[in-house]
LUMMAR-784207 format. One record per residue (C-alpha): x, y, z; residue number from 1. Coordinates in pm, 1 decimal. Layout:
- xx  yy  zz  n
- X  Y  Z  NUM
...
END
This chain:
- xx  yy  zz  n
- -9654.1  7023.5  -1315.8  1
- -9433.9  7258.6  -1498.8  2
- -9594.0  7590.1  -1536.0  3
- -9594.6  7782.1  -1902.8  4
- -9312.6  7961.6  -1952.8  5
- -9418.5  8397.2  -1978.1  6
- -9544.6  8506.8  -2291.5  7
- -9236.4  8705.9  -2508.0  8
- -9022.2  8593.4  -2190.4  9
- -8746.1  8332.5  -2315.3  10
- -8750.8  7983.3  -2178.4  11
- -8566.8  7894.9  -1917.4  12
- -8505.6  7505.4  -1773.7  13
- -8509.9  7435.6  -1346.9  14
- -8152.8  7511.8  -1201.0  15
- -7959.8  7163.7  -1200.7  16
- -7955.2  7052.0  -749.4  17
- -7588.6  6969.2  -667.4  18
- -7724.9  6705.0  -435.8  19
- -7583.2  6335.3  -495.6  20
- -7338.8  6490.5  -739.6  21
- -7041.3  6361.6  -534.7  22
- -7174.2  6043.0  -506.9  23
- -7040.4  5768.6  -755.8  24
- -7259.5  5649.6  -1024.0  25
- -7262.5  5299.4  -871.6  26
- -7460.3  5431.7  -585.2  27
- -7802.1  5497.2  -870.0  28
- -7778.0  5084.4  -859.4  29
- -7749.0  5124.5  -446.2  30
- -8005.0  5364.8  -382.8  31
- -8289.4  5144.7  -661.0  32
- -8205.5  4810.9  -508.7  33
- -8257.2  4969.0  -175.8  34
- -8610.8  5134.0  -213.4  35
- -8748.4  4942.0  -497.4  36
- -8581.8  4565.4  -414.2  37
- -8868.4  4391.8  -617.7  38
- -8869.5  4622.9  -952.6  39
- -8801.8  4474.4  -1215.9  40
- -8461.1  4602.5  -1403.3  41
- -8401.4  4396.2  -1721.6  42
- -8650.1  4265.1  -1924.7  43
- -8478.2  4030.7  -2199.8  44
- -8730.8  3792.1  -2335.9  45
- -8831.4  3559.7  -2114.1  46
- -8602.8  3627.3  -1806.5  47
- -8624.2  3897.8  -1547.3  48
- -8372.7  4062.2  -1307.0  49
- -8524.2  4255.2  -1023.9  50
- -8268.6  4518.7  -905.2  51
- -8213.7  4341.6  -568.7  52
- -8050.4  4055.2  -799.4  53
- -7886.4  4284.8  -1032.5  54
- -7702.1  4472.1  -753.9  55
- -7642.9  4120.5  -598.2  56
- -7520.6  4026.1  -907.3  57
- -7289.9  4334.4  -977.8  58
- -7110.5  4278.9  -646.3  59
- -7053.7  3959.1  -683.6  60
- -6859.3  4021.1  -1019.8  61
- -6711.1  4320.4  -876.4  62
- -6561.4  4055.1  -556.5  63
- -6443.2  3842.4  -888.7  64
- -6248.4  4087.9  -1080.9  65
- -6108.9  4226.0  -772.1  66
- -5993.1  3815.6  -737.0  67
- -5895.7  3802.6  -1066.2  68
- -5633.4  4124.8  -984.7  69
- -5827.2  4419.2  -1100.5  70
- -5760.9  4748.7  -941.4  71
- -5852.2  5047.2  -882.6  72
- -5830.6  5278.5  -1208.1  73
- -5759.8  4943.0  -1400.6  74
- -5954.4  4920.7  -1720.7  75
- -6203.5  4629.5  -1839.1  76
- -6339.3  4659.6  -2223.2  77
- -6672.6  4553.7  -2276.6  78
- -6774.2  4430.9  -2619.8  79
- -7131.5  4307.6  -2573.9  80
- -7458.4  4415.3  -2778.0  81
- -7765.4  4545.2  -2576.8  82
- -7785.9  4243.5  -2281.2  83
- -7855.3  4157.1  -1951.1  84
- -7478.5  4055.8  -1926.9  85
- -7353.2  4424.7  -2049.6  86
- -7582.9  4591.0  -1821.7  87
- -7449.2  4398.4  -1534.4  88
- -7071.5  4389.4  -1631.9  89
- -7067.7  4753.4  -1639.9  90
- -7187.2  4785.1  -1239.8  91
- -6937.6  4519.7  -1157.0  92
- -6712.4  4668.4  -1318.6  93
- -6795.1  5046.7  -1192.3  94
- -6836.7  4858.6  -861.0  95
- -6491.4  4739.5  -846.9  96
- -6326.4  5078.1  -902.3  97
- -6250.8  4972.4  -1281.0  98
- -6287.5  5213.7  -1565.0  99
- -6556.2  5045.0  -1826.5  100
- -6415.7  5079.1  -2192.9  101
- -6689.3  5027.2  -2421.6  102
- -6625.5  4868.9  -2740.1  103
- -6883.3  4855.2  -3051.2  104
- -6900.7  4492.7  -3095.8  105
- -6932.5  4532.5  -3488.1  106
- -6546.4  4660.8  -3483.0  107
- -6268.7  4441.1  -3722.8  108
- -5950.0  4420.2  -3622.4  109
- -5788.1  4717.5  -3775.6  110
- -6061.7  4924.9  -3470.0  111
- -6054.6  4689.2  -3181.5  112
- -5679.2  4688.4  -3151.1  113
- -5563.2  5025.2  -3139.4  114
- -5857.6  5074.5  -2907.1  115
- -5725.1  4817.0  -2687.2  116
- -5380.7  4939.0  -2687.3  117
- -5489.3  5262.2  -2616.4  118
- -5669.6  5240.4  -2386.8  119
- -5418.9  4931.8  -2217.7  120
- -5770.4  4738.6  -2108.7  121
- -5626.2  4477.5  -1867.7  122
- -5954.4  4236.5  -1916.0  123
- -6257.1  4186.2  -2169.7  124
- -6605.9  4030.4  -2159.7  125
- -6665.9  3978.5  -2510.9  126
- -6974.4  3826.9  -2677.6  127
- -6882.5  3407.4  -2768.2  128
- -6952.9  3493.9  -3184.5  129
- -6693.6  3815.6  -3142.7  130
- -6458.1  3613.4  -2988.7  131
- -6423.3  3350.3  -3229.6  132
- -6378.6  3652.6  -3487.8  133
- -6129.4  3798.3  -3318.7  134
- -5947.5  3505.4  -3152.4  135
- -5633.2  3548.3  -3287.7  136
- -5609.0  3931.3  -3221.6  137
- -5704.8  3872.4  -2879.6  138
- -5458.3  3592.8  -2788.5  139
- -5177.4  3882.3  -2893.1  140
- -5355.0  4165.5  -2673.8  141
- -5201.2  4226.6  -2345.8  142
- -5518.4  4149.1  -2166.3  143
- -5469.3  3923.1  -1781.0  144
- -5825.5  3792.2  -1852.7  145
- -6086.7  3739.0  -2100.9  146
- -6444.3  3655.4  -1979.5  147
- -6675.1  3525.6  -2260.7  148
- -7038.1  3501.9  -2257.8  149
- -7307.9  3367.3  -2498.0  150
- -7649.9  3538.9  -2579.8  151
- -7801.7  3302.7  -2433.7  152
- -7640.8  3301.7  -2066.9  153
- -7936.1  3611.0  -2035.1  154
- -8223.5  3386.2  -2114.8  155
- -8407.8  3133.8  -1895.1  156
- -8511.9  2788.4  -1977.2  157
- -8637.6  2696.1  -2242.8  158
- -8549.2  2963.3  -2510.6  159
- -8139.7  2919.4  -2345.9  160
- -8188.3  2572.2  -2487.5  161
- -8395.7  2679.7  -2789.3  162
- -8131.0  2931.0  -2886.3  163
- -7834.0  2670.8  -2843.3  164
- -8068.1  2445.5  -3103.0  165
- -8093.8  2751.4  -3294.8  166
- -7721.3  2864.9  -3316.3  167
- -7626.7  2481.6  -3358.7  168
- -7846.8  2445.0  -3648.0  169
- -7723.8  2767.5  -3829.2  170
- -7345.1  2661.6  -3776.6  171
- -7269.8  2989.8  -3542.0  172
- -7219.0  2789.4  -3253.1  173
- -6880.7  2866.5  -3194.2  174
- -6675.7  2692.7  -2859.7  175
- -6577.2  2896.9  -2609.4  176
- -6205.5  2770.1  -2574.5  177
- -6188.0  2831.3  -2223.4  178
- -5865.6  2758.0  -2076.9  179
- -5947.5  2896.6  -1700.2  180
- -5548.8  3069.2  -1720.7  181
- -5643.4  3387.1  -1945.9  182
- -6019.8  3301.1  -2150.0  183
- -6301.7  3168.8  -1888.4  184
- -6658.1  3154.2  -1867.2  185
- -6806.5  3526.1  -1789.5  186
- -7093.3  3296.3  -1539.7  187
- -6786.3  3206.4  -1338.8  188
- -6767.8  3591.9  -1215.0  189
- -7055.6  3505.8  -1013.7  190
- -6993.1  3122.5  -853.4  191
- -6773.6  3233.7  -596.0  192
- -6875.5  3353.1  -223.9  193
- -6640.6  3599.8  -180.1  194
- -6793.9  3935.0  -10.6  195
- -6783.3  4263.7  -152.3  196
- -6630.8  4599.7  -10.7  197
- -6661.7  4964.4  -178.3  198
- -6381.3  5083.3  -307.4  199
- -6289.1  5488.9  -186.8  200
- -6340.6  5689.6  -460.7  201
- -6298.9  6067.4  -554.8  202
- -6621.4  6092.6  -777.3  203
- -6480.0  6452.5  -910.8  204
- -6131.1  6285.3  -1008.8  205
- -6210.7  5911.3  -1074.9  206
- -6256.3  5781.8  -1380.3  207
- -6632.1  5560.4  -1482.6  208
- -6489.2  5543.1  -1850.8  209
- -6289.6  5595.1  -2122.5  210
- -6540.2  5617.6  -2388.3  211
- -6399.5  5639.5  -2788.5  212
- -6489.8  5865.2  -3033.7  213
- -6307.9  5918.6  -3344.1  214
- -6120.5  6272.3  -3448.8  215
- -6043.3  6500.0  -3773.0  216
- -5699.5  6300.1  -3818.3  217
- -5929.7  5938.6  -3817.4  218
- -5744.4  5816.1  -3469.0  219
- -5959.0  5741.7  -3217.4  220
- -5960.1  5920.7  -2843.7  221
- -6082.1  5828.4  -2529.1  222
- -6268.1  6041.8  -2367.7  223
- -6199.7  6026.6  -2057.3  224
- -6517.9  6014.0  -1768.5  225
- -6590.7  6037.7  -1406.6  226
- -6848.8  5870.2  -1189.3  227
- -6934.6  6255.0  -1160.6  228
- -6918.2  6361.7  -1474.9  229
- -7199.6  6144.9  -1571.6  230
- -7409.2  6155.0  -1253.7  231
- -7419.5  6511.1  -1389.4  232
- -7583.6  6437.7  -1709.4  233
- -7827.8  6214.6  -1515.0  234
- -7924.5  6461.8  -1242.4  235
- -7993.7  6720.3  -1597.6  236
- -8189.6  6455.8  -1767.3  237
- -8387.4  6388.7  -1457.2  238
- -8432.8  6781.8  -1387.8  239
- -8569.7  6819.6  -1771.5  240
- -8768.6  6518.5  -1778.7  241
- -8977.1  6603.2  -1434.7  242
- -9241.1  6415.9  -1516.2  243
- -9066.6  6058.0  -1554.0  244
- -9214.5  5845.1  -1298.1  245
- -8952.2  5681.6  -1003.4  246
- -9062.0  5310.8  -1044.6  247
- -9282.7  5346.5  -1260.7  248
- -9148.3  5320.5  -1655.0  249
- -9025.0  5078.6  -1902.3  250
- -8698.1  5202.9  -2127.3  251
- -8652.3  5082.4  -2459.4  252
- -8269.1  4995.8  -2502.8  253
- -8279.8  4998.2  -2866.6  254
- -7951.3  5285.0  -2875.6  255
- -7656.9  5077.8  -2811.8  256
- -7528.2  5073.2  -2426.4  257
- -7173.7  5071.5  -2568.7  258
- -7249.9  5424.6  -2687.4  259
- -7263.6  5701.0  -2461.3  260
- -7597.9  5829.8  -2578.5  261
- -7746.1  5469.6  -2504.8  262
- -7545.7  5409.2  -2210.7  263
- -7657.4  5771.4  -2039.5  264
- -8019.4  5745.8  -2138.7  265
- -8122.9  5410.8  -2132.2  266
- -7892.2  5254.8  -1830.7  267
- -7766.7  5488.5  -1642.1  268
- -8099.9  5725.9  -1639.1  269
- -8319.6  5440.9  -1613.2  270
- -8134.8  5281.1  -1371.0  271
- -8190.2  5654.8  -1148.4  272
- -8558.2  5609.5  -1269.3  273
- -8525.1  5233.9  -1074.5  274
- -8693.2  5182.8  -1403.1  275
- -8724.4  4845.5  -1637.8  276
- -8480.2  4826.0  -1890.4  277
- -8598.9  4583.8  -2182.7  278
- -8242.9  4532.2  -2409.7  279
- -8264.8  4475.0  -2759.1  280
- -7945.7  4320.1  -2867.5  281
- -8042.7  4386.3  -3272.6  282
- -8291.4  4626.0  -3453.8  283
- -8516.5  4472.8  -3703.0  284
- -8759.5  4736.3  -3775.8  285
- -9067.0  4445.4  -3757.9  286
- -8919.0  4234.3  -3498.5  287
- -8916.3  4569.6  -3287.0  288
- -9263.5  4679.2  -3241.4  289
- -9341.3  4344.8  -3154.4  290
- -9104.8  4377.6  -2864.4  291
- -9283.9  4739.6  -2817.0  292
- -9648.4  4603.4  -2826.5  293
- -9580.3  4325.8  -2560.2  294
- -9303.1  4519.6  -2329.6  295
- -9509.8  4827.8  -2342.8  296
- -9164.9  5035.1  -2298.0  297
- -9350.7  5393.9  -2200.6  298
- -8951.6  5614.1  -2243.2  299
- -8812.3  5526.1  -2592.6  300
- -8496.4  5647.5  -2636.4  301
- -8387.3  5674.5  -3010.5  302
- -8273.2  5824.8  -3329.4  303
- -8454.2  6000.3  -3658.8  304
- -8336.5  5666.1  -3866.0  305
- -8458.3  5469.8  -3638.7  306
- -8826.3  5627.6  -3598.5  307
- -8818.3  5648.1  -3932.2  308
- -8750.8  5260.6  -3991.1  309
- -9083.7  5203.3  -3773.6  310
- -9294.8  5423.0  -3966.5  311
- -9183.7  5209.5  -4268.1  312
- -9340.6  4881.9  -4115.6  313
- -9650.1  4805.3  -4243.3  314
- -9733.0  4619.0  -3841.4  315
- -9684.1  4990.6  -3708.8  316
- -10055.3  5107.3  -3871.9  317
- -10194.2  4856.7  -3670.3  318
- -9953.8  4801.1  -3344.1  319
- -10050.9  4910.8  -3029.1  320
- -9764.8  5163.7  -2985.0  321
- -9950.7  5398.1  -2754.2  322
- -9761.3  5293.6  -2418.4  323
- -9437.1  5525.1  -2527.3  324
- -9515.9  5876.7  -2323.9  325
- -9135.9  6020.7  -2409.8  326
- -8910.8  5988.8  -2723.7  327
- -8579.3  6106.0  -2656.0  328
- -8408.5  6151.5  -3002.9  329
- -8095.4  6283.0  -3085.1  330
- -7779.7  6162.5  -3362.4  331
- -7944.5  6391.2  -3578.5  332
- -8191.9  6685.2  -3665.9  333
- -8550.9  6492.7  -3669.1  334
- -8770.7  6623.2  -3977.4  335
- -9073.4  6783.9  -3917.4  336
- -9270.6  6530.9  -4117.4  337
- -9114.4  6227.5  -3904.7  338
- -9205.1  6451.6  -3586.9  339
- -9566.4  6496.1  -3681.2  340
- -9614.9  6109.4  -3778.9  341
- -9443.2  5972.8  -3531.9  342
- -9649.5  6181.8  -3221.0  343
- -9947.1  6131.8  -3420.4  344
- -9884.1  5733.5  -3429.6  345
- -9784.9  5709.0  -3061.1  346
- -9892.1  6030.3  -2879.5  347
- -9562.7  6042.0  -2732.0  348
- -9357.5  6367.8  -2623.9  349
- -9055.9  6414.1  -2821.5  350
- -8762.4  6573.2  -2677.5  351
- -8498.7  6685.1  -2954.0  352
- -8140.6  6692.5  -2824.8  353
- -7773.1  6751.5  -2891.0  354
- -7479.8  6637.2  -2750.1  355
- -7110.7  6448.2  -2822.9  356
- -6900.4  6185.2  -2613.5  357
- -6671.4  6476.0  -2461.8  358
- -7003.9  6520.9  -2310.1  359
- -7154.1  6217.8  -2161.3  360
- -7321.4  6319.3  -2397.5  361
- -7601.7  6546.7  -2365.2  362
- -7544.1  6954.8  -2358.0  363
- -7882.5  7116.0  -2537.2  364
- -8244.2  6992.4  -2582.9  365
- -8560.2  7135.8  -2676.5  366
- -8775.1  7154.8  -2420.4  367
- -9142.3  7042.6  -2375.3  368
- -9329.9  7322.3  -2210.5  369
- -9154.7  7625.0  -2463.6  370
- -9240.5  7632.7  -2856.1  371
- -9047.9  7408.0  -3028.9  372
- -8843.6  7531.7  -3353.8  373
- -8741.0  7315.7  -3611.9  374
- -8379.0  7281.5  -3704.8  375
- -8261.0  7372.1  -3368.7  376
- -8083.0  7165.6  -3137.7  377
- -8277.9  7407.3  -2871.9  378
- -8135.7  7583.7  -2511.0  379
- -7855.1  7431.4  -2265.9  380
- -7936.1  7194.7  -2070.0  381
- -7917.1  7303.6  -1653.4  382
- -7664.9  7337.2  -1549.8  383
- -7486.9  7404.0  -1859.2  384
- -7312.9  7693.1  -2027.1  385
- -7302.6  7732.3  -2397.1  386
- -7212.3  8075.8  -2631.1  387
- -7099.2  8077.2  -2968.3  388
- -6678.2  8169.2  -3010.1  389
- -6500.4  8283.1  -3299.0  390
- -6350.3  7961.1  -3480.9  391
- -6013.0  8096.9  -3537.5  392
- -5896.1  8164.5  -3156.5  393
- -6186.3  8027.8  -2965.7  394
- -6195.7  8287.8  -2724.5  395
- -6433.7  8559.4  -2856.6  396
- -6808.2  8525.5  -2747.1  397
- -6989.6  8611.5  -3059.2  398
- -7364.3  8836.4  -3096.6  399
- -7679.7  8680.6  -3171.2  400
- -7680.3  8562.0  -3526.2  401
- -7352.7  8516.2  -3566.1  402
- -7139.7  8221.8  -3715.1  403
- -6915.6  8053.4  -3485.9  404
- -6796.2  7733.8  -3283.9  405
- -6992.7  7595.8  -2983.3  406
- -6839.3  7598.6  -2682.4  407
- -7005.9  7439.3  -2417.2  408
- -6899.1  7447.9  -2029.0  409
- -7038.3  7236.7  -1743.5  410
- -7049.6  6970.4  -1510.4  411
- -7067.9  6645.5  -1763.3  412
- -6770.1  6832.4  -1958.7  413
- -6495.2  6554.2  -1989.2  414
- -6168.4  6545.9  -1793.3  415
- -5983.6  6530.9  -2086.2  416
- -5862.6  6349.3  -2345.7  417
- -5675.0  5952.7  -2215.0  418
- -5307.4  6020.4  -2281.4  419
- -5350.8  6308.1  -2514.6  420
- -5231.2  6590.1  -2367.0  421
- -5206.4  6811.3  -2681.3  422
- -5563.4  6714.3  -2792.9  423
- -5710.8  6786.4  -2474.8  424
- -5540.8  7137.3  -2438.5  425
- -5679.3  7194.8  -2813.7  426
- -6030.5  7119.3  -2712.4  427
- -6102.3  7239.8  -2351.9  428
- -6009.2  7567.7  -2314.3  429
- -6038.4  7717.2  -1927.2  430
- -6292.3  7478.8  -1846.8  431
- -6470.8  7522.8  -2230.1  432
- -6508.7  7230.1  -2441.2  433
- -6472.8  7335.7  -2822.9  434
- -6724.8  7098.0  -2988.3  435
- -6614.1  7173.8  -3364.0  436
- -7000.1  7241.5  -3467.3  437
- -7069.4  7578.6  -3628.3  438
- -7381.7  7748.9  -3467.7  439
- -7611.4  7987.3  -3458.2  440
- -7726.4  8145.7  -3155.2  441
- -8127.2  8324.9  -3193.3  442
- -8220.1  8647.1  -2943.8  443
- -8446.0  8374.3  -2769.2  444
- -8112.1  8146.0  -2668.0  445
- -8202.6  7872.2  -2901.6  446
- -7890.4  7722.4  -3098.5  447
- -7884.0  7629.3  -3470.0  448
- -7576.0  7361.3  -3608.0  449
- -7545.3  7475.4  -3943.2  450
- -7201.7  7247.4  -4077.3  451
- -7017.5  7022.5  -3872.8  452
- -6629.9  7167.7  -3869.3  453
- -6472.1  6814.3  -3839.2  454
- -6693.2  6666.1  -4134.3  455
- -6845.5  6428.6  -3960.9  456
- -7094.8  6176.3  -4128.1  457
- -7396.6  6052.8  -3925.7  458
- -7489.8  5697.5  -4092.0  459
- -7802.1  5592.8  -3975.9  460
- -7706.1  5742.7  -3594.5  461
- -7304.7  5606.9  -3627.4  462
- -7029.4  5857.6  -3643.6  463
- -6846.5  5827.2  -3928.0  464
- -6477.7  5983.3  -3984.0  465
- -6372.0  6059.0  -4372.6  466
- -6023.2  6059.2  -4262.9  467
- -6056.7  5701.8  -4069.1  468
- -6146.7  5598.0  -4437.8  469
- -5934.1  5779.2  -4631.3  470
- -5635.3  5607.9  -4446.4  471
- -5729.5  5273.5  -4478.3  472
- -5816.4  5316.3  -4884.0  473
- -5447.2  5508.6  -4875.3  474
- -5318.2  5158.8  -4798.1  475
- -5420.8  4990.3  -5112.5  476
- -5154.6  4970.0  -5331.3  477
- -5391.6  5076.6  -5622.5  478
- -5513.3  5435.8  -5430.1  479
- -5267.1  5712.9  -5485.2  480
- -5568.2  5935.9  -5322.7  481
- -5841.3  5922.4  -5156.1  482
- -6140.9  6187.2  -5018.2  483
- -6479.3  6037.2  -4808.4  484
- -6799.0  6288.1  -4756.7  485
- -7132.9  6248.0  -4665.5  486
- -7371.5  6245.5  -4917.7  487
- -7788.1  6265.7  -4850.8  488
- -7967.6  5897.9  -4828.5  489
- -8322.4  5887.8  -4761.7  490
- -8332.4  5629.2  -4493.3  491
- -8008.8  5645.3  -4330.7  492
- -7965.5  6011.2  -4286.7  493
- -7649.2  6017.0  -4458.5  494
- -7420.6  5760.5  -4637.7  495
- -7035.2  5769.7  -4701.4  496
- -6933.6  5844.2  -5074.8  497
- -6555.6  5785.1  -5161.3  498
- -6363.1  5956.3  -5425.5  499
- -6037.3  5747.1  -5528.8  500
- -5754.4  5883.9  -5803.1  501
- -5617.6  5528.6  -5889.7  502
- -5190.5  5552.6  -5914.0  503
- -5065.3  5551.5  -6260.8  504
- -5154.9  5227.5  -6453.0  505
- -5352.8  5083.3  -6187.9  506
- -5758.2  5013.8  -6260.7  507
- -5921.0  4941.3  -5942.5  508
- -6324.2  4867.4  -5945.3  509
- -6580.5  4957.8  -5744.0  510
- -6644.3  4597.3  -5589.3  511
- -6285.5  4551.7  -5539.1  512
- -6254.0  4874.3  -5307.9  513
- -6587.5  4801.6  -5145.2  514
- -6390.6  4433.0  -5028.3  515
- -6121.8  4581.0  -4887.3  516
- -6309.8  4844.1  -4671.7  517
- -6552.5  4536.7  -4527.0  518
- -6256.2  4350.0  -4393.6  519
- -6110.4  4649.0  -4215.2  520
- -6398.1  4879.0  -4147.5  521
- -6738.6  4820.5  -3924.6  522
- -7017.7  4759.8  -4180.2  523
- -7182.7  5126.9  -4112.7  524
- -6816.9  5291.4  -4245.3  525
- -6792.1  5151.8  -4522.3  526
- -6898.9  5367.3  -4826.3  527
- -7218.3  5326.9  -5056.1  528
- -7072.1  5525.4  -5351.1  529
- -6795.8  5473.8  -5506.8  530
- -6612.5  5737.7  -5777.2  531
- -6291.9  5708.4  -5953.3  532
- -6126.4  6038.3  -6077.5  533
- -5796.5  6184.5  -6232.5  534
- -5749.3  6426.1  -5971.1  535
- -5900.3  6597.7  -5644.7  536
- -5960.6  6926.1  -5588.7  537
- -5751.0  7111.8  -5386.7  538
- -5625.0  7511.2  -5262.2  539
- -5264.2  7613.2  -5411.0  540
- -5109.2  7515.7  -5105.7  541
- -5254.2  7197.4  -5141.2  542
- -5564.5  7145.1  -4891.9  543
- -5839.6  6903.3  -5008.1  544
- -6129.8  7096.7  -5087.6  545
- -6339.1  6838.1  -4925.4  546
- -6669.8  7058.9  -4983.8  547
- -6623.2  7080.8  -5323.2  548
- -6702.9  6770.7  -5343.3  549
- -6986.4  6719.7  -5081.5  550
- -7158.8  6993.5  -5281.9  551
- -7095.9  6811.8  -5637.5  552
- -7306.7  6554.8  -5496.0  553
- -7595.2  6806.4  -5507.2  554
- -7796.9  6567.6  -5252.3  555
- -7939.4  6230.9  -5319.8  556
- -7961.5  6285.9  -5728.6  557
- -7542.7  6369.0  -5704.3  558
- -7484.8  6065.7  -5458.8  559
- -7406.0  5804.2  -5776.4  560
- -7061.3  5602.5  -5830.6  561
- -6893.0  5682.2  -6137.3  562
- -6596.7  5543.8  -6291.5  563
END
């Protein structure tokens, strides 16, 4: 049992053990299957997959991928919702020596085209509904193999049959268009008898994943995460959550696996604990409450927007939610009222943290054994160094109470940005990752975020980058200038508001702007508010004063459409 900190002394996490950091990430699955072969690894509606079967599927799939031409270091794009297929494919690619490129299933052609081209993905695993939507683009992409799966591939009879009938009745069941030359059914990966042999791996150098994150320029960058980076973050999670049992926990998979937060906490950490994973393909609050009552998860990684949405459901008051022992909350600060209400309803301990894609992702967390400080991101993870540096050079460390940029150094920090040496050099300085977040540190070592240097907007747990929206808008013939800002939203944390300056003689309408953006951006990036102006505030040298527009909104009351 953890011991209470000495009164008056700053809290410190236990040191990080380096044992196992020299092993490839897929060794987590090897160990779980060897020690707990019959333990249920995946529970998806009426289907169960044991750890022994998950390992067998991963190795069979890895052998098939190699036979199809995948070589060590080749990238495989995985464009799937949270399903058994996503977990199986992830470990199959790792065991083949490939690099996973996790793709948001909500992406439109505009976003998908860039990620496939930038990563140089050789193969793609995709859901049939998404394959139908992006078929023209994917035929143009430089992909040697496309493997198409259906939700029903992760179900057992009779649910798989009922799913087909439901989709057919709703007119949503597209053909697979399998040609057995480039496009194959996902199931064919597991039909062969080829023997698997593990590749020679260097965990410190070999990439496990390219995780894409937007930038202030709106250009998505691939963070190169090695096997050791991701393994280290798992070990750090294990060090902090020491009371989490082995072969005893059930992890609720609401966080998207394509996001590194969901991938690390809901998959990698779960497998390290030989836990049961419960993937949820789509977050529907009322349905999720029923799933919780039925599957009785003990670990619930999420975000404040998710917890708040569940509390708003009438069913929550009478539902059986007491199985939840721990919640791991990230992506946005948790309001005190929400913290109190959710802990009162579930009895769970909530672990609030902070992270970023470039750090696999977790770097800070509020310790369970010490005083919770509202508004704080907590203390550095075990084995992680953090400091506050000046925002001009990023080299001078500042004293407690001074505002500066958060810098991080640790085994979970990325190797760099894929094919972007200049961006890498600007972000990584002598092993220190400059996060772009403005923070202060108090006398007890707790960190508090004051602002987002990169003007990141957090919409319901998703990262939205203003420049990306602005660049799309600027391609509209009726738009001369555009600026996107985040405004307070009662349920999503933040929503996007755009300010548009029309071209002279043009009179664009809100509906026209939103329709244009919906065709080019994922739904969560589409603005909620649109305001038309004759000009935007700028400095004397022409730099856009985004903060002025954000301050004008003045919270929810100012977040309105005007035109």
